C-alpha positions as CSV (number, residue, x, y, z in Angstrom):
1,M,-49.8,48.6,8.4
2,N,-51.4,51.1,6.0
3,I,-48.7,52.3,3.5
4,L,-48.4,54.4,0.4
5,V,-46.4,53.9,-2.7
6,T,-45.9,57.0,-5.1
7,G,-44.6,55.5,-8.3
8,G,-46.0,52.2,-7.4
9,S,-47.2,51.6,-10.9
10,G,-43.4,51.5,-12.4
11,F,-41.1,48.8,-12.8
12,I,-39.5,48.9,-9.1
13,G,-43.2,49.9,-7.3
14,T,-44.7,46.9,-8.6
15,H,-42.7,44.3,-7.3
16,L,-42.5,46.5,-4.3
17,V,-46.0,46.2,-3.9
18,S,-46.2,42.7,-4.6
19,D,-43.8,42.2,-1.9
20,L,-45.8,44.4,0.6
21,L,-49.1,42.7,-0.1
22,K,-47.3,39.4,0.6
23,E,-46.3,40.5,4.0
24,G,-49.9,41.4,5.0
25,H,-49.7,45.3,4.6
26,R,-52.6,47.3,3.0
27,V,-51.2,49.2,-0.1
28,L,-52.3,52.1,-2.0
29,I,-50.6,53.5,-5.2
30,Y,-50.2,57.1,-5.9
31,D,-48.8,57.4,-9.8
32,R,-49.6,59.2,-12.9
33,Q,-50.4,55.9,-14.6
34,R,-52.8,53.7,-13.4
35,S,-51.1,50.3,-12.1
36,E,-51.8,47.4,-14.9
37,T,-51.0,44.9,-12.3
38,Y,-53.0,46.5,-9.2
39,P,-55.6,48.8,-10.7
40,G,-57.7,48.7,-7.8
41,L,-55.0,49.9,-5.4
42,C,-54.2,53.0,-7.8
43,I,-54.8,56.8,-7.0
44,V,-54.1,58.6,-10.3
45,G,-52.1,61.5,-9.7
46,D,-49.3,63.8,-10.2
47,I,-46.5,64.2,-7.4
48,R,-46.5,67.9,-8.1
49,D,-50.0,68.1,-7.0
50,R,-49.5,68.2,-3.4
51,E,-53.0,68.7,-2.0
52,K,-54.6,65.5,-4.0
53,L,-51.0,63.8,-2.5
54,A,-51.9,64.9,0.8
55,D,-55.1,63.8,0.5
56,S,-54.2,60.1,-0.6
57,M,-51.7,59.9,2.8
58,H,-55.0,60.2,5.2
59,G,-54.5,57.0,7.2
60,V,-51.4,55.9,6.3
61,D,-48.4,54.7,8.7
62,A,-45.5,54.6,6.0
63,V,-44.9,55.9,2.9
64,Y,-42.4,54.7,0.1
65,H,-41.6,57.6,-2.3
66,L,-40.6,56.3,-5.5
67,A,-42.1,58.6,-8.1
68,A,-39.3,60.4,-9.9
69,E,-38.0,61.7,-13.3
70,H,-35.3,59.4,-14.2
71,R,-34.7,58.9,-18.2
72,D,-31.3,60.2,-19.7
73,D,-33.2,62.5,-21.7
74,V,-35.8,64.4,-20.3
75,R,-36.6,67.6,-21.5
76,P,-36.9,70.4,-20.3
77,V,-34.4,69.3,-17.7
78,S,-36.3,71.6,-15.4
79,L,-38.5,68.6,-15.1
80,Y,-36.2,66.9,-13.0
81,Y,-36.3,69.7,-10.1
82,E,-40.0,70.2,-10.4
83,V,-40.7,66.3,-10.1
84,N,-37.8,65.1,-8.1
85,V,-37.3,68.4,-5.6
86,G,-40.8,69.7,-5.6
87,G,-42.2,66.2,-5.1
88,A,-39.9,65.6,-2.3
89,E,-41.1,69.0,-0.6
90,N,-44.9,67.9,-1.3
91,V,-44.2,64.5,0.1
92,V,-42.9,66.1,3.1
93,Y,-46.0,68.8,3.2
94,A,-48.2,65.7,3.1
95,L,-46.3,63.8,5.6
96,G,-46.7,66.6,8.2
97,K,-50.6,67.2,7.2
98,N,-51.4,63.7,7.8
99,G,-48.9,62.8,10.8
100,V,-47.1,60.4,9.1
101,K,-43.7,59.7,10.5
102,R,-42.1,56.9,8.3
103,L,-40.5,57.5,5.0
104,I,-38.4,55.4,2.7
105,F,-36.8,57.2,-0.3
106,T,-35.1,55.4,-3.2
107,S,-32.5,58.1,-4.5
108,T,-29.6,57.2,-6.6
109,V,-26.0,56.1,-7.1
110,A,-26.0,58.7,-9.6
111,L,-25.4,61.3,-7.3
112,Y,-21.7,60.1,-6.8
113,G,-20.8,60.8,-10.3
114,L,-18.8,58.9,-12.9
115,N,-15.7,57.0,-12.2
116,P,-16.1,57.7,-8.2
117,G,-13.9,54.6,-7.2
118,E,-16.3,52.9,-4.9
119,P,-17.9,55.3,-2.7
120,D,-19.7,54.3,0.7
121,E,-23.1,56.2,2.1
122,N,-20.7,58.7,3.7
123,S,-19.0,59.7,0.3
124,P,-19.6,63.0,-0.7
125,A,-22.0,63.9,-3.7
126,K,-20.6,64.7,-7.0
127,P,-23.2,64.5,-9.5
128,F,-22.6,64.2,-13.4
129,N,-26.3,65.2,-14.4
130,D,-29.4,66.9,-13.6
131,Y,-31.1,63.7,-12.6
132,G,-28.1,63.2,-9.8
133,W,-28.2,66.9,-8.8
134,S,-32.4,66.3,-8.6
135,K,-32.0,63.0,-6.1
136,Y,-29.2,64.5,-4.0
137,K,-31.3,67.7,-3.4
138,A,-34.4,65.6,-2.6
139,E,-32.5,63.9,-0.1
140,V,-31.5,67.4,1.4
141,V,-35.2,68.0,1.8
142,F,-36.0,64.7,3.7
143,N,-33.1,65.1,5.9
144,R,-34.5,68.4,7.1
145,W,-37.7,66.8,7.3
146,V,-36.4,63.8,9.8
147,E,-34.1,66.2,12.0
148,G,-37.3,68.1,13.0
149,D,-38.3,65.2,15.2
150,D,-36.5,62.7,16.9
151,T,-39.7,60.0,16.1
152,R,-39.2,60.4,12.9
153,C,-38.0,57.4,10.5
154,L,-36.1,57.9,7.2
155,A,-34.8,55.3,5.0
156,I,-32.7,56.8,2.0
157,V,-32.1,53.7,-0.8
158,R,-29.4,54.5,-3.3
159,P,-29.7,51.9,-6.1
160,A,-27.4,51.2,-8.8
161,V,-28.8,49.9,-11.9
162,I,-31.7,47.8,-11.2
163,F,-32.7,45.3,-13.9
164,G,-35.4,42.4,-14.4
165,E,-37.9,40.9,-16.3
166,R,-40.2,43.0,-18.5
167,N,-37.7,46.1,-17.5
168,R,-37.1,47.9,-20.7
169,G,-34.2,50.2,-19.4
170,N,-30.3,50.1,-20.3
171,V,-29.6,46.3,-19.3
172,Y,-32.8,45.2,-21.7
173,N,-31.3,47.3,-24.6
174,L,-27.7,45.8,-24.0
175,L,-28.9,42.1,-23.8
176,S,-31.0,42.9,-27.4
177,Q,-27.9,43.7,-28.9
178,V,-26.0,41.0,-27.7
179,A,-29.2,38.7,-28.7
180,S,-29.1,40.1,-32.2
181,D,-25.7,40.1,-32.9
182,R,-25.4,43.7,-33.1
183,F,-23.5,44.4,-29.9
184,I,-20.5,46.8,-30.3
185,M,-18.1,47.1,-27.4
186,V,-16.9,50.7,-26.8
187,G,-13.9,51.0,-24.9
188,S,-12.1,48.2,-22.9
189,G,-14.7,46.7,-21.0
190,K,-12.7,46.4,-18.0
191,N,-14.8,49.1,-16.0
192,K,-16.9,47.4,-13.3
193,K,-20.7,48.3,-12.9
194,S,-22.4,48.1,-9.5
195,M,-26.0,46.3,-10.5
196,G,-29.1,45.2,-8.4
197,Y,-31.8,42.7,-9.5
198,V,-35.0,43.9,-9.0
199,L,-36.7,41.1,-6.9
200,N,-33.6,41.4,-4.5
201,L,-34.0,45.5,-4.1
202,S,-38.0,45.0,-3.8
203,R,-37.2,42.8,-0.8
204,F,-34.9,45.1,0.7
205,L,-37.3,47.6,0.6
206,T,-39.9,45.6,2.3
207,I,-37.9,44.9,4.9
208,L,-37.6,49.0,5.5
209,A,-40.7,49.2,6.5
210,R,-40.3,48.6,10.1
211,I,-37.2,50.7,10.2
212,N,-36.4,52.5,13.6
213,P,-36.8,56.4,14.3
214,G,-33.7,58.4,12.7
215,R,-32.1,58.5,9.6
216,H,-30.6,55.5,7.6
217,T,-28.9,55.5,4.2
218,Y,-28.1,52.4,2.2
219,N,-26.0,51.9,-1.2
220,Y,-28.1,48.7,-2.9
221,A,-26.1,46.6,-5.5
222,D,-26.0,42.8,-5.9
223,K,-22.1,41.8,-5.0
224,P,-19.7,40.8,-6.6
225,D,-19.7,43.5,-9.5
226,L,-19.5,42.4,-12.9
227,S,-17.3,44.3,-15.6
228,T,-19.0,45.4,-19.0
229,E,-17.0,42.6,-20.4
230,E,-18.4,40.0,-17.8
231,L,-21.8,41.0,-18.3
232,V,-21.7,40.9,-21.9
233,T,-20.1,37.2,-21.9
234,T,-22.3,36.4,-19.1
235,A,-25.0,37.1,-21.6
236,L,-23.5,35.5,-24.6
237,K,-23.2,32.2,-22.6
238,A,-27.1,32.5,-21.6
239,F,-27.8,32.9,-25.6
240,G,-25.6,29.8,-26.3
241,R,-23.0,32.0,-28.4
242,S,-19.7,32.0,-28.8
243,H,-18.1,33.7,-25.2
244,R,-16.0,36.0,-27.3
245,I,-16.9,39.7,-28.0
246,N,-16.3,40.4,-32.0
247,F,-16.8,43.8,-32.5
248,R,-15.0,46.6,-30.3
249,I,-13.9,50.4,-31.1
250,P,-11.8,52.8,-29.2
251,Y,-13.9,55.2,-26.3
252,A,-12.8,58.3,-27.9
253,I,-14.3,57.1,-31.3
254,G,-17.4,56.1,-29.5
255,L,-18.2,59.2,-27.7
256,L,-17.5,61.2,-31.0
257,G,-20.4,58.9,-32.6
258,G,-22.3,59.8,-29.3
259,Y,-21.9,63.4,-29.9
260,A,-22.9,63.2,-33.3
261,F,-26.2,61.5,-32.1
262,D,-26.7,64.4,-29.6
263,L,-26.6,67.0,-33.1
264,L,-28.6,64.9,-34.8
265,A,-31.4,64.8,-32.1
266,K,-31.0,68.1,-31.2
267,I,-31.9,69.0,-35.1
268,T,-34.8,66.6,-35.5
269,G,-35.9,66.7,-32.2
270,R,-36.3,63.2,-32.0
271,T,-34.5,60.6,-29.5
272,C,-31.9,58.7,-30.8
273,P,-30.9,55.1,-29.1
274,V,-27.2,56.2,-28.6
275,S,-26.1,59.6,-27.0
276,S,-22.6,61.0,-25.3
277,I,-24.0,60.8,-22.0
278,R,-25.1,57.0,-22.6
279,I,-21.6,56.4,-24.1
280,K,-20.1,58.2,-20.8
281,K,-22.0,55.9,-18.4
282,F,-21.7,52.7,-20.4
283,C,-18.0,53.1,-20.2
284,A,-17.8,54.5,-16.9
285,D,-16.6,52.7,-13.8
286,T,-19.7,52.8,-11.3
287,R,-19.0,51.0,-8.4
288,V,-20.4,51.2,-4.9
289,C,-19.6,50.0,-1.8
290,A,-22.7,48.2,-0.2
291,E,-21.0,46.6,2.7
292,R,-23.7,48.3,5.0
293,L,-26.3,45.4,3.7
294,K,-24.3,42.7,5.0
295,E,-23.7,44.8,8.5
296,I,-27.7,44.7,8.8
297,G,-28.0,40.9,8.1
298,F,-29.5,41.4,4.4
299,I,-29.3,38.4,2.1
300,P,-30.5,38.3,-1.2
301,P,-32.4,35.9,-2.7
302,Y,-30.6,35.9,-6.4
303,S,-27.4,36.2,-7.5
304,L,-26.5,38.6,-10.3
305,T,-26.1,35.9,-12.8
306,D,-29.6,34.3,-11.5
307,G,-31.2,37.6,-11.9
308,L,-29.7,37.9,-15.8
309,S,-30.5,34.4,-16.6
310,R,-34.1,34.9,-15.2
311,M,-34.5,37.9,-17.6
312,I,-33.1,36.3,-20.3
313,A,-35.5,33.2,-20.1
314,S,-38.2,35.3,-19.4
315,D,-37.6,38.4,-22.3
316,F,-35.7,36.4,-24.9
317,P,-37.2,33.2,-24.7
318,S,-36.4,32.6,-28.6
319,H,-32.6,33.2,-28.2
320,Q,-32.1,31.6,-24.8
321,A,-29.5,28.8,-24.5
322,V,-30.9,27.7,-20.7
323,G,-33.8,26.3,-19.5
324,P,-36.7,28.2,-17.6
325,P,-35.8,30.6,-14.6
326,P,-35.6,28.7,-11.1
327,A,-38.7,28.6,-9.0
328,E,-39.1,32.3,-7.2
329,T,-37.9,31.9,-3.7
330,A,-38.3,35.8,-3.0
331,S,-41.5,36.2,-0.8
């Protein structure tokens, strides 16, 4: 199968391209940045350039749409809508121009909002930020597309927080703080977080290349969920530290500090490592129901603790107290 992966130079995209190639597919990447891993497969282009995007889909059988603005601190916020919603409209245009009828879209669990309980795929959307709203509106665009032809195939995957080796996102920042003894627990730490290991998500996405016609929506998270405290104590154990969290501050004080950093960022024009939205997200209960993965028979190759151990062994070799990561079994 000929497959185009938008955003294929990124963290998840690179693992996905690798898995698709192992499955024997012919893969092209469309991304603003040339892929460091697969430079020869990369078309450098912006998702907002619909004609170049359409040209890149010539002869393609399926599209994985991963390209997005997703950081917490994107400015101006209109970029979320230009890239995520406008980009979705451009993907639909390019699909139609090339007669492509198979699309896999990575959305987000952020569209459920903070502290939503444990929503399933039929739960209402209640985004708490512009990123969540833009992804929800992108889903609306793709839903209209699939409803226009009963031979079209659409899979929407809503991943929870995804982590893994060489990713410098929120999980890495947390592990870095734990490794350097700079971690401070804000709040009780009892809030639970749905998360996913990148090699598991990549494997699941690869399976969706051959989805049947119609619309299919999946929350993605590796179960069971860990609380923030369990996540930190798992890291402490891997680093060979005491399993006790030494420093804690109440949520209200942490949030006040976040607002202070927001003000500092506004005054200086610089991005700060702490913000009110990051404090809110850290202390929120962000579980999602992922039972539908079981219903279709998907078994992730790694557990959450396996994934964390692999990431620590790879990215914190001077701190870890465990051996090297286990041999890779995902294919």
